[in-house]
C-alpha positions in Angstrom: 107.2 71.5 161.3 108.8 70.2 164.6 106.9 68.2 167.2 108.1 68.1 170.8 106.9 65.0 172.8 106.2 65.8 176.4 105.3 62.8 178.7 102.9 63.9 181.5 101.0 62.3 184.3 101.4 58.5 184.4 101.2 57.6 180.7 99.9 60.6 178.8 101.5 62.4 176.0 101.2 66.2 175.4 102.7 67.8 172.3 104.1 71.1 171.2 103.9 71.6 167.4 106.3 74.3 166.1 106.1 76.0 162.7 109.8 76.8 162.2 109.4 79.7 159.9 106.9 81.8 161.7 107.9 80.5 165.1 104.3 80.0 166.1 103.3 76.9 168.1 100.3 74.9 169.1 99.9 72.6 172.1 98.0 69.4 171.9 96.1 67.9 174.9 97.3 70.1 177.7 96.7 67.9 180.7 98.9 69.9 183.0 100.4 73.2 181.9 103.0 73.2 184.7 104.5 70.0 185.9 105.4 67.1 183.6 105.7 63.5 184.5 108.6 62.7 186.8 111.0 60.3 185.2 113.7 58.4 187.3 116.3 61.1 188.1 115.3 63.5 185.3 112.6 65.2 183.3 112.9 65.4 179.6 111.3 66.4 176.3 112.2 65.0 173.0 111.7 66.7 169.7 110.8 64.8 166.5 111.6 66.1 163.1 109.2 64.5 160.6 111.6 64.3 157.7 114.1 62.3 159.7 112.0 60.5 162.2 114.7 61.3 164.8 114.2 62.5 168.4 116.4 65.5 169.2 117.0 68.0 172.0 117.0 65.7 175.1 116.7 67.8 178.2 117.5 66.5 181.7 116.5 68.4 184.8 116.2 67.4 188.5 112.8 66.0 189.6 112.2 68.9 191.9 112.3 71.4 189.0 108.9 72.9 188.2 109.2 72.0 184.5 106.6 74.0 182.6 105.1 73.9 179.1 105.5 77.7 179.0 109.2 77.2 179.9 109.5 75.0 176.8 107.8 77.7 174.8 110.2 80.3 176.1 113.2 78.1 175.5 112.1 77.4 171.9 111.4 81.1 171.4 108.0 80.5 169.9 104.6 82.1 170.3 102.0 79.7 171.6 98.8 80.7 169.8 96.5 77.6 169.9 95.6 74.6 172.0 94.1 71.5 170.2 92.1 69.3 172.6 91.1 65.9 171.3 88.3 65.3 173.9 87.0 66.5 177.2 88.6 64.1 179.7 90.5 65.8 182.4 93.8 64.1 181.5 93.7 65.8 178.1 92.0 69.1 178.9 92.6 70.1 182.5 95.4 72.5 181.7 93.4 74.6 179.3 91.9 77.0 181.8 95.2 77.9 183.4 96.9 78.4 180.0 94.0 80.8 178.9 94.5 82.7 182.2 98.2 83.0 181.7 98.0 83.7 177.9 95.0 86.0 177.2 93.7 85.5 173.7 94.9 81.9 173.4 92.7 79.9 171.1 91.4 76.5 172.3 90.0 74.2 169.6 87.9 71.1 170.0 84.6 69.4 169.1 83.0 68.9 172.4 81.3 71.7 174.5 82.5 69.9 177.6 86.1 71.0 176.8 86.9 73.9 179.1 87.9 77.3 177.7 86.8 76.1 174.2 86.9 78.3 171.1 86.6 77.3 167.4 89.3 79.3 165.6 92.3 77.9 163.8 95.8 79.2 163.5 98.7 80.3 161.3 100.8 78.6 158.6 100.2 75.0 159.6 96.9 73.8 158.2 94.6 71.8 160.4 91.8 69.5 159.3 89.5 68.6 162.1 88.4 65.0 162.0 85.4 64.0 164.1 86.3 60.5 165.4 83.7 59.4 167.9 84.3 56.1 169.7 86.1 56.7 172.9 83.8 59.7 173.5 81.0 61.0 171.3 82.7 64.4 170.8 86.2 63.1 170.1 88.2 65.1 167.6 91.5 64.2 165.9 93.6 66.8 164.2 95.4 66.2 160.9 98.2 68.8 160.4 100.3 69.6 157.4 102.4 72.5 156.1 102.5 73.9 152.6 105.7 73.7 150.6 107.3 71.5 153.2 109.0 68.1 152.7 108.0 66.9 156.2 105.1 64.3 156.2 101.8 65.3 157.8 100.9 64.4 161.3 97.7 63.3 163.0 97.1 63.9 166.7 94.6 61.1 167.5 94.1 61.5 171.3 92.4 58.3 172.5 90.9 57.4 169.1 93.9 55.7 167.7 97.1 54.6 169.5 100.2 52.8 168.6 98.9 49.2 167.8 95.6 49.9 169.4 92.8 52.3 170.1 91.0 53.9 173.1 88.1 52.0 174.8 84.7 52.6 173.4 82.7 54.5 176.0 80.0 56.6 174.4 79.2 55.4 170.8 78.3 52.3 168.8 80.8 49.9 167.3 79.7 51.0 163.8 80.6 54.7 164.7 83.9 53.6 166.0 84.6 51.5 162.9 83.9 54.6 160.8 86.3 56.7 162.9 89.1 54.3 162.8 89.0 52.6 159.4 87.2 55.0 157.2 88.4 58.3 158.6 91.8 57.8 160.2 92.6 54.7 158.2 92.4 56.5 154.9 94.9 59.3 155.7 98.1 59.2 153.7 100.3 56.2 154.8 103.2 58.5 155.6 101.2 60.3 158.2 102.9 60.4 161.6 100.6 59.2 164.4 100.9 61.0 167.7 98.5 59.4 170.2 97.4 60.4 173.7 98.8 57.6 175.9 101.7 55.2 176.2 100.0 51.8 175.9 102.2 50.4 173.1 103.6 47.3 174.9 100.1 46.1 176.0 98.6 46.9 172.6 101.3 44.9 170.8 101.0 42.0 173.2 97.3 41.9 172.5 98.0 42.2 168.7 100.3 39.2 169.0 97.5 37.2 170.6 95.1 38.2 167.7 97.7 37.5 165.0 100.4 35.2 166.3 101.9 34.7 162.9 102.1 38.4 162.0 105.8 39.2 161.6 105.2 43.0 161.7 103.7 42.6 165.2 106.7 40.6 166.3 109.2 43.1 165.0 107.4 46.1 166.5 107.0 44.3 169.9 110.7 43.6 170.0 111.4 47.3 169.1 108.9 48.5 171.8 110.5 46.4 174.5 113.9 48.0 173.8 112.3 51.5 173.9 110.6 50.7 177.1 113.9 49.6 178.7 115.4 52.9 177.6 112.4 54.8 179.0 111.9 56.8 175.8 108.6 57.6 174.0 107.3 55.2 171.4 105.6 57.8 169.3 105.3 58.6 166.6 104.4 55.6 164.4 103.1 56.0 160.9 99.6 55.2 159.5 101.3 52.8 157.0 102.9 50.9 159.9 99.6 50.8 161.9 97.9 49.2 158.9 100.4 46.3 159.2 100.1 45.5 162.9 97.2 47.3 164.5 94.3 44.8 164.7 91.7 47.6 165.1 92.6 48.8 161.6 92.8 45.3 160.3 89.2 44.2 160.9 88.9 43.0 157.2 91.9 40.7 157.4 91.2 37.0 157.6 93.3 36.2 160.7 91.6 39.0 162.7 88.1 37.8 161.6 89.1 34.2 162.6 90.2 35.4 166.0 86.8 37.1 166.6 84.6 34.6 164.9 82.9 37.5 163.1 82.8 38.8 159.5 81.1 42.2 159.5 83.7 44.8 160.2 81.8 46.5 163.0 81.1 43.2 164.7 84.8 42.3 164.4 85.8 45.6 166.0 83.2 45.1 168.8 84.7 41.7 169.7 88.2 43.1 169.6 87.3 45.9 172.0 85.8 43.4 174.4 88.8 41.1 174.2 91.2 43.9 174.6 89.5 45.1 177.8 89.8 41.6 179.3 93.4 41.4 178.2 94.5 44.6 180.0 97.8 44.3 181.6 97.4 44.4 185.4 99.5 47.2 186.8 101.1 46.9 190.2 98.8 48.8 192.6 100.1 52.0 194.1 100.5 52.1 197.9 97.8 54.3 199.6 100.4 57.0 200.4 101.6 57.2 196.8 98.0 57.4 195.6 97.3 60.3 197.9 100.5 62.0 196.8 99.7 61.8 193.1 96.2 63.0 193.8 97.5 66.1 195.6 100.2 66.7 193.0 97.7 66.9 190.2 95.1 68.9 192.2 92.5 66.1 192.5 92.3 66.5 196.3 92.1 69.9 198.0 93.9 70.6 201.3 91.5 71.2 204.2 91.0 74.8 205.1 92.2 75.8 208.6 89.4 76.5 211.0 
């Protein structure tokens, strides 16, 4: 099983999972089926092979090139059969409708009826376990994938439920439901499971984790690693679940330093305080100029051009 990491929009990740024997593929969280995120001077994808943890197949193209998911599919010579959508937000699902139009018979899988072009079927040789993980949204689904008779470790595509060193904001559920999703559902997957999240928030998450546990050496080491990756402008996914249990405060709600930071003991109450503190800790991004905001909105189809009279 090979996973290609595709940065899109401002900080989203989209993925293409390839079963290398049958050459079937599944896309995860198709925010935009056509244009990927412009990087300085280039566009690129990076392939991750689970058994080595290495990123392969760097591809550099001019910014003006209309880099498409379907072009990657064609280049890899695979058949895209399925789309997995973790939740209904536009930056994870907006591309579904166009892909279904371009590929009749494409299966779109998710847990929320608000996901456009949704079906419920599964696919091929790679096994999928659907894990309902409410918290960020009430209908959030994470996908646990593994392949029989394969030495590669399994992978979980966690959308906005679990991220590297953090988690998505709690929007539609209780803290108890979110605790169950994070700790009792995702947190009990095999420790070798590779974690592919929906956004690149690693640096901010680790800076917050350091505030929560300033003496945690795992946090310090991961933060140092993440700063170097950020300088090189390369993805910071995947992590592993075993690593997350060492430095992600949202999975460490039973640990004494995390309880001390929150002043709470009950796990759901610890998590609730962590979510509140994380929201107030958000790194303040440099605001875009009005012209840049309008350009991005037009690029992603959020504004429509006025019709000529």
